[in-house]
N, C-alpha and C positions, 0 to 999 in steps of 0.2 A: 433747965430742964428740958430736950430734945424730945420729943415724939414722932414717931413717924406714923403715919393712916395714910389707908388704901381708899382713893377716891370711886365712888359709886355713883354712878349715873351721868348725865352730858348735860347734869344744868352749866359747868362752867366750859364748857367745849365753844371754840377750839385751844381755849388755851389747856386745859386739863381734859382727859379724856378719861371716859371710863376702866377703870385699873392701873391707872397713874399711883404713883406713893409722892406725899409730900410730909417733907421735917417741917414742923413747927417750933417754936422756940417762944416761951414764957418771957427772957430777955430780950425787951425792948423799952425803950422809953417814953414813946407815944406812937398810938394809932394812927395814922394820916387816911385821910379820903385816897381811894383807889387799892389800899392793900389787901391783901388774900390772908381771910383769917381763917379758923376750925373754931366753931362754938359747939357750945350743949346745948341744945336749944330743948327748951322744955318740953316741946311736943314732938319735934320731928329728929331728936337725937343729936348726935353728929353731924355737922353740914359743912359744907366749904364754900364762902361765899365772898364776896366783895363789898368791902367797906364803901358803900356809896355818899354816906351823910354821918356825920357826929353831931349830934343834938350836945348844947350847952354844961346839960348834968350827964352826958358822956353816954348817952344811950347811944347804939349804933342803929343805921337802918343800913339792913345788907341786900345785897341782890347776886343775880347770875350773870354769867354773858351767853348766856344764852336764851332763842324765844322757847326752849323744854320747861326753862328752869322757874322751880314755885316763883309767884309773884311776891314781890317785898313786900305788899300790904298782908298776904299770908302769912311771911315770919313777923311780922310786925318789930317794935322797934325791940332793940336787944339790949340787956345791960352789960355794961363791958366788963364784969364779973367772971359773965360766963364764955369768953372768951379761953379757950384752951392753949392757943398761940397760934402768933402770927407766922406765916407761910414765907420761908426763907430756903427754901430748898425743892426740887421738884424733879423726880426722876420719873422722866416722860417718856412712853411710847414712842414720842415724836421728835422730843428736842428735850434740852434741858432748859429749865426756867430759876433763876436766880433771884430775889431780890434782896 
């Protein structure tokens, strides 16, 4: 299943800007450090973040790419089951991002 999600905020800037759109896919074999994902966080709702670490039990440690981004410690460990999808394509205002 593919989803189209609008980016809100600057936490992933400069890679993703406020107003960009990302396509996500649930058809991925395995998440890896560095992948961009959209998760449905229990407190913060839908967020786009980069996978910074994967624990042995599959929990994800996520972060942004900007100083304005919410600290990883506030996000906490996130279950891989909360992943809506891996970002596979971006319609960006400044460039096209493909993964």
